[in-house]
C-alpha positions as CSV (number, residue, x, y, z in Angstrom):
1,M,-14.4,-25.1,26.8
2,T,-11.9,-22.2,27.0
3,F,-12.7,-18.8,25.7
4,P,-10.4,-19.0,22.6
5,T,-12.0,-22.4,21.8
6,R,-15.5,-20.9,22.0
7,L,-14.4,-18.0,19.9
8,I,-13.1,-20.2,17.1
9,A,-16.2,-22.3,17.2
10,A,-18.4,-19.2,16.9
11,L,-16.4,-18.0,13.9
12,A,-16.6,-21.4,12.3
13,C,-20.4,-21.4,12.6
14,A,-20.5,-17.9,11.0
15,L,-18.6,-19.3,8.0
16,L,-21.3,-21.9,7.4
17,V,-24.4,-19.6,7.7
18,A,-23.3,-16.2,6.4
19,P,-24.4,-15.1,2.9
20,L,-22.2,-13.9,0.1
21,S,-22.3,-10.5,-1.4
22,G,-20.2,-8.0,-3.4
23,Q,-16.4,-7.4,-3.0
24,A,-15.0,-4.5,-1.0
25,H,-11.2,-4.6,-0.8
26,G,-8.1,-3.1,-2.2
27,I,-8.3,-3.9,-5.9
28,A,-5.6,-3.6,-8.6
29,G,-6.8,-5.0,-11.9
30,D,-8.1,-8.6,-11.3
31,R,-6.3,-8.8,-7.9
32,V,-8.1,-8.3,-4.6
33,F,-5.8,-7.6,-1.6
34,P,-7.7,-8.7,1.6
35,A,-7.3,-7.3,5.1
36,T,-4.5,-9.2,6.9
37,L,-4.4,-9.8,10.7
38,T,-0.9,-9.1,11.9
39,I,0.2,-6.6,9.4
40,D,-1.7,-3.9,7.4
41,D,-2.8,-4.3,3.8
42,P,-1.9,-1.6,1.2
43,A,-5.4,-0.4,0.6
44,V,-7.3,2.6,1.9
45,G,-11.0,1.9,2.5
46,D,-14.1,2.1,4.8
47,E,-13.7,-0.9,7.1
48,L,-14.2,-2.0,10.6
49,S,-12.4,-4.8,12.5
50,L,-14.5,-5.7,15.5
51,P,-13.6,-7.8,17.3
52,T,-10.0,-8.9,17.0
53,F,-9.0,-11.4,19.6
54,A,-5.4,-12.4,20.2
55,L,-3.7,-14.8,22.6
56,P,0.0,-13.9,22.2
57,P,2.7,-16.6,22.4
58,G,3.6,-17.4,26.0
59,Q,6.7,-18.6,27.8
60,T,6.9,-22.2,29.1
61,G,7.0,-22.4,32.8
62,T,5.0,-19.3,33.6
63,A,1.4,-19.2,34.7
64,A,0.7,-15.9,33.0
65,N,-1.8,-15.6,30.2
66,E,-2.5,-12.5,28.1
67,Y,-5.8,-11.9,26.3
68,D,-6.0,-9.0,23.9
69,Y,-9.3,-7.6,22.5
70,G,-8.9,-5.0,19.7
71,F,-10.7,-3.0,17.1
72,E,-9.9,-0.7,14.2
73,W,-12.0,1.7,12.2
74,D,-10.8,2.8,8.7
75,K,-12.4,5.8,7.1
76,T,-11.8,7.4,3.6
77,I,-11.6,11.1,3.4
78,I,-11.4,11.1,-0.4
79,K,-10.9,8.0,-2.5
80,G,-7.3,6.8,-2.0
81,F,-6.7,8.9,1.2
82,G,-8.1,8.2,4.7
83,F,-7.4,7.6,8.3
84,A,-7.7,4.8,10.8
85,V,-8.1,4.6,14.6
86,N,-7.3,1.4,16.5
87,S,-6.9,0.4,20.1
88,G,-7.7,-2.5,22.4
89,F,-8.1,-3.9,25.9
90,T,-5.6,-6.2,27.5
91,N,-6.3,-8.7,30.3
92,L,-3.1,-10.1,31.8
93,R,-3.7,-13.0,34.2
94,Q,-0.6,-13.8,36.3
95,P,-1.8,-15.8,39.4
96,A,1.8,-16.6,40.4
97,S,2.9,-13.0,40.5
98,A,2.8,-10.8,43.5
99,D,1.6,-8.0,41.2
100,G,-1.6,-9.9,40.6
101,N,-3.7,-9.6,37.4
102,K,-3.5,-6.5,35.3
103,Y,-5.9,-5.1,32.8
104,G,-6.8,-1.9,31.0
105,W,-7.0,-0.1,27.7
106,N,-4.0,0.3,25.4
107,D,-2.9,3.6,24.0
108,P,-4.9,4.5,20.8
109,V,-3.1,4.7,17.4
110,V,-4.2,7.0,14.7
111,T,-3.0,6.5,11.1
112,L,-3.1,8.7,8.0
113,K,-2.8,6.7,4.8
114,Y,-2.4,7.6,1.1
115,T,-2.5,5.1,-1.8
116,F,-0.1,6.6,-4.4
117,L,0.2,3.6,-6.8
118,V,-2.4,1.3,-8.4
119,N,-1.2,-0.7,-11.4
120,G,-4.0,-3.0,-12.7
121,R,-1.9,-4.6,-15.4
122,H,0.7,-5.8,-12.9
123,E,-1.6,-6.2,-10.0
124,A,0.5,-3.8,-7.9
125,M,-0.5,-1.4,-5.1
126,A,1.5,0.9,-2.8
127,S,0.6,3.3,0.0
128,F,2.3,5.6,2.4
129,G,1.1,6.2,5.9
130,V,2.1,7.9,9.2
131,Q,1.0,6.2,12.4
132,K,0.8,8.1,15.8
133,E,0.4,6.4,19.1
134,I,-1.2,8.8,21.6
135,G,0.8,8.1,24.8
136,G,-0.5,8.4,28.3
137,V,-4.1,7.5,27.3
138,G,-4.0,3.8,28.1
139,A,-3.4,2.0,31.3
140,V,0.0,3.5,31.9
141,N,0.4,2.4,35.6
142,S,-1.1,-1.2,35.4
143,L,0.1,-2.3,32.0
144,G,3.2,-0.2,31.4
145,E,1.8,1.6,28.4
146,D,4.1,4.3,27.0
147,A,3.3,7.7,28.6
148,S,4.9,9.6,25.7
149,G,3.8,7.6,22.6
150,W,5.6,7.2,19.2
151,T,5.4,8.1,15.6
152,Q,6.0,5.8,12.6
153,P,6.1,6.5,8.9
154,T,5.2,3.3,7.0
155,L,5.4,2.0,3.4
156,Y,2.7,-0.6,2.4
157,F,2.8,-2.6,-0.8
158,G,1.1,-5.5,-2.5
159,K,1.9,-7.5,-5.7
160,G,-0.1,-10.2,-7.4
161,F,1.4,-12.9,-9.6
162,G,-1.4,-12.7,-12.1
163,D,0.8,-11.1,-14.7
164,L,2.8,-14.3,-15.1
165,P,2.2,-16.1,-18.4
166,A,-0.8,-18.3,-18.7
167,S,1.5,-21.3,-18.7
168,A,2.3,-20.5,-15.0
169,G,-1.2,-21.7,-14.2
170,L,-1.5,-22.5,-10.5
171,L,1.2,-19.9,-9.6
172,R,-0.9,-16.9,-10.7
173,P,-3.3,-16.8,-7.7
174,F,-0.3,-16.1,-5.4
175,A,0.2,-12.6,-4.0
176,I,2.5,-10.9,-1.5
177,T,1.8,-7.9,0.7
178,G,4.1,-6.1,3.1
179,E,4.9,-3.1,5.2
180,V,8.1,-1.4,6.4
181,G,7.9,1.2,9.2
182,Y,10.4,3.2,11.2
183,Q,9.2,4.0,14.7
184,W,10.7,6.6,16.9
185,A,9.7,7.5,20.4
186,D,8.3,10.9,21.0
187,E,10.3,11.0,24.3
188,P,13.5,8.9,23.8
189,H,14.7,9.2,27.4
190,P,11.6,9.4,29.7
191,T,12.1,10.0,33.4
192,A,9.9,8.2,35.9
193,A,8.5,9.7,39.0
194,D,11.3,8.2,41.1
195,G,13.9,9.8,38.8
196,T,14.8,6.7,36.9
197,V,15.7,7.4,33.2
198,S,14.8,4.7,30.7
199,I,15.5,4.4,27.0
200,N,12.9,4.2,24.2
201,P,14.8,3.1,21.1
202,D,13.9,3.7,17.5
203,I,12.5,0.5,16.0
204,W,12.2,-1.1,12.6
205,N,8.9,-2.9,12.1
206,I,8.7,-5.2,9.1
207,G,5.9,-7.4,7.9
208,L,5.2,-9.7,4.9
209,S,2.3,-12.0,3.8
210,L,2.2,-14.7,1.2
211,Q,-1.4,-15.6,0.2
212,Y,-3.2,-17.8,-2.3
213,N,-6.5,-16.5,-3.5
214,M,-9.0,-19.3,-4.3
215,Q,-11.4,-16.8,-5.8
216,Y,-8.7,-15.7,-8.2
217,L,-8.0,-19.4,-9.1
218,R,-11.6,-20.0,-10.1
219,A,-12.2,-16.7,-11.9
220,Q,-8.8,-16.1,-13.6
221,V,-7.1,-19.5,-14.0
222,K,-9.6,-22.4,-14.0
223,D,-12.8,-23.4,-12.3
224,Y,-12.1,-26.8,-10.8
225,G,-15.6,-27.2,-9.5
226,L,-14.6,-26.9,-5.8
227,P,-17.2,-26.3,-3.1
228,E,-18.3,-22.7,-2.7
229,F,-16.8,-22.6,0.8
230,V,-13.4,-23.5,-0.5
231,N,-13.6,-21.0,-3.4
232,N,-14.0,-18.2,-0.8
233,V,-10.9,-19.1,1.3
234,I,-7.5,-17.4,1.1
235,P,-4.8,-19.5,2.8
236,L,-1.9,-17.3,3.9
237,V,1.1,-17.0,6.1
238,E,2.2,-13.7,7.7
239,F,5.5,-12.7,9.2
240,A,6.0,-9.8,11.5
241,Y,9.3,-8.7,12.9
242,S,10.5,-5.8,15.1
243,T,14.1,-4.9,15.9
244,P,15.9,-1.9,17.4
245,A,17.3,0.5,14.8
246,S,20.6,0.9,16.7
247,A,22.9,-1.9,17.9
248,S,23.6,0.2,21.0
249,H,20.2,-0.7,22.5
250,T,21.4,-4.0,23.9
251,G,18.6,-4.1,26.5
252,T,15.9,-4.1,23.8
253,T,15.4,-7.4,22.0
254,S,14.0,-8.2,18.6
255,G,10.8,-10.1,18.3
256,G,9.0,-11.9,15.5
257,T,6.1,-14.2,14.8
258,L,5.0,-16.4,11.9
259,A,1.2,-16.6,11.4
260,P,-0.2,-19.3,9.2
261,G,-3.9,-19.4,8.8
262,F,-6.8,-18.5,6.4
263,L,-9.2,-15.8,5.6
264,Y,-12.8,-16.4,4.5
265,E,-14.2,-13.9,2.2
266,G,-18.0,-13.4,2.7
267,G,-18.3,-10.3,0.5
268,S,-19.3,-7.6,2.9
269,Y,-17.3,-9.2,5.7
270,Q,-14.2,-11.3,6.3
271,I,-13.3,-13.8,9.0
272,G,-9.7,-14.7,9.7
273,I,-8.0,-17.2,12.0
274,E,-4.2,-17.6,12.3
275,A,-1.8,-19.3,14.7
276,L,1.0,-17.2,16.2
277,V,4.3,-19.0,16.0
278,P,7.2,-17.2,17.8
279,T,10.3,-17.0,15.7
280,T,12.5,-15.3,18.4
281,H,13.0,-16.2,22.1
282,S,11.8,-12.8,23.2
283,A,8.4,-13.4,21.4
284,G,7.8,-16.6,23.5
285,N,8.1,-20.3,23.0
286,E,4.5,-21.4,23.1
287,L,1.9,-21.0,20.3
288,G,-0.6,-18.2,20.3
289,M,-3.5,-17.4,18.1
290,I,-5.4,-14.5,16.5
291,A,-8.9,-14.3,15.2
292,Q,-10.8,-11.4,13.6
293,L,-14.2,-10.4,12.3
294,H,-13.8,-7.7,9.7
295,F,-16.6,-5.7,7.9
296,F,-16.3,-3.8,4.6
297,L,-18.5,-0.7,5.3
298,D,-18.7,0.4,1.7
299,D,-20.7,-2.8,1.1
300,V,-22.7,-2.7,4.4
301,F,-23.5,1.0,4.3
302,P,-22.7,2.2,0.7
303,N,-24.6,5.5,1.0
304,S,-23.5,6.6,4.5
305,L,-20.7,5.2,6.7
306,G,-19.2,3.4,3.7
307,K,-18.6,6.3,1.4
308,P,-15.8,8.9,1.4
309,L,-16.4,12.1,3.4
310,F,-15.8,14.2,0.3
311,D,-16.0,13.7,-3.4
312,G,-12.7,13.4,-5.4
313,E,-9.8,11.1,-5.7
314,A,-6.2,11.3,-4.5
315,P,-3.6,11.5,-7.3
316,R,-1.8,8.3,-8.2
317,L,1.2,7.3,-10.2
């Protein structure tokens, strides 16, 4: 049994034995926005993603395989305003290459995030954040990590369909979330030790998710008497896309993935599994996958790690 198969089996077992508890997500009225896997959700909270395992889409005809192991810690400073730190470890196996296998830590990314809009009536939420990759910290030489890093302001949003009329029925559990970020390199024209000058272009990063909340269906539309396991599942599909901001960067290609899968809401934790389907040639032409175990620390440690550092609440529209 391969490692990805063992991981999926272990997560599936966790679904069957784990207890349920309270909710700890981004909440707007009756809508709960869960933590998504390939893009970020619009909420600010006390959370921990550990581990996140990804097998990126590969290229047919190559013997190389990449395995990514990641984590993210989100911490509120005051309610509605906080920071996050994420990084990961990459193991690139390429037996057919003269360079051999490569492995090492990625550059860490630090995010400041502020939720400026929560509209319960219309199940809407929006946040603004600034992400900063700290270049030169990761495995620059073996993995080609950026020695200079980048900065990216990002808009995050979420909208539930629960404000549709009651006659809409089965459409009301739907919701969308998304993010739009503009990334610029801290050093646009880095010079290597041998004098070679390369180009780090500005990049647009765009992501969307479409999700169907079975808990919302039972609580806000109709209880169909489905099994408890089914009632705690959120089927979803995510789309992530990156493209150079300028057409002059012909050497940099756009990349995108479509990620269908599901989230299981266990109350104080969440388990997610999604396929990674490449939508552009540069993203690969073989399926990948991503799986994550996510903890809501305000449920697990409500009086310590799970509460804001300071009292108070960030102003909102």
